[in-house]
N, C-alpha and C positions, 0 to 999 in steps of 0.2 A: 396500667397502659392508658398512654395518652389518648385524647380525643380524635387527634390526626390520625395516629396508627390505627386505631378503632375503624374508622372512615376508610383508610386507605385499604385494609385487609378485607373489608366488605365491600368496596366499591374501587378498585384498584385503575388504574388508566388516565382517564383524564385530571382526576384530583391530585393524583400524584404528580402529574404533569404541570400542574398550574401551581402545585406548592413547590415544586423544584424551578419553577421559574423565578430565580432571585431579582430580576428586573420589576417583573410585574407585581410580585406580592411587595417587594420593597417598596413601590410606587405608591401602591395602597396603603401601604402602613405609614410612610410618610403623610401623604396627605391627610389621613386620620388624627395621626398622633401631633400633628404640626398644626393643627386647628381645632385645639379644645373647646374654645368658645363656640363652637357648631355641636357640640357632644355633651358639654358639662351639663348634668342634672336632666338631660334629653330622654325620651324614651326612642328607640331607634329600631325601626324594622328592617330586617335585612331578608330581602326576599329572594328566594333561590340561594340559600344560604350555603350550600354544599359542605364544606368541611367545618364551617363556622369562624375560619380565621377573621374576615372582617367583623364579624359581632365580639370577637376577642379583642380586635383592635379598638372597636369602639369602647367598649368598658374601660380599656386603659386609658382611653382618651377623656373617662369621666362619664360615660352614659349612666343615667341613674338605672336603667333596665334595656335591655337588647330582647327583642322578639325575632327569631329566627325562623322562616317558612322554608320548609324543604320536602321534596319527594322522598328523600332519605332518612326514613324512621330511626336509622342505626344513629342518627347524629344526636337526636335528643337523648338516646339511651347513654350514650357516650360523655355527653356533656352533664347530665345527670350524675352518672356513676363517677364522672372527675371530681366532681365536689368544689374542685377551685372556681367555678364561674356560677355563683348564686345568683349573679344578676342577667344570666341568659336563660331565656326560656324556650 
């Protein structure tokens, strides 16, 4: 199960609505991915990381490590179980 699916099952509603907002999510993705000089080899703090989507974009942009802070304890479990995001804590 992907981490987004895990979070959405545990906390449906606002997170699902935000992920389905392709303009919003695409804008965040473009801003991060198109500016790798801001992320390459940096440590990124994602406060209120929710589904972790911005943390994953930061890793794709070259962040050395991303720390996600969230009130959703399920997120850390999902990302750890996923195993595809070793640079996200």
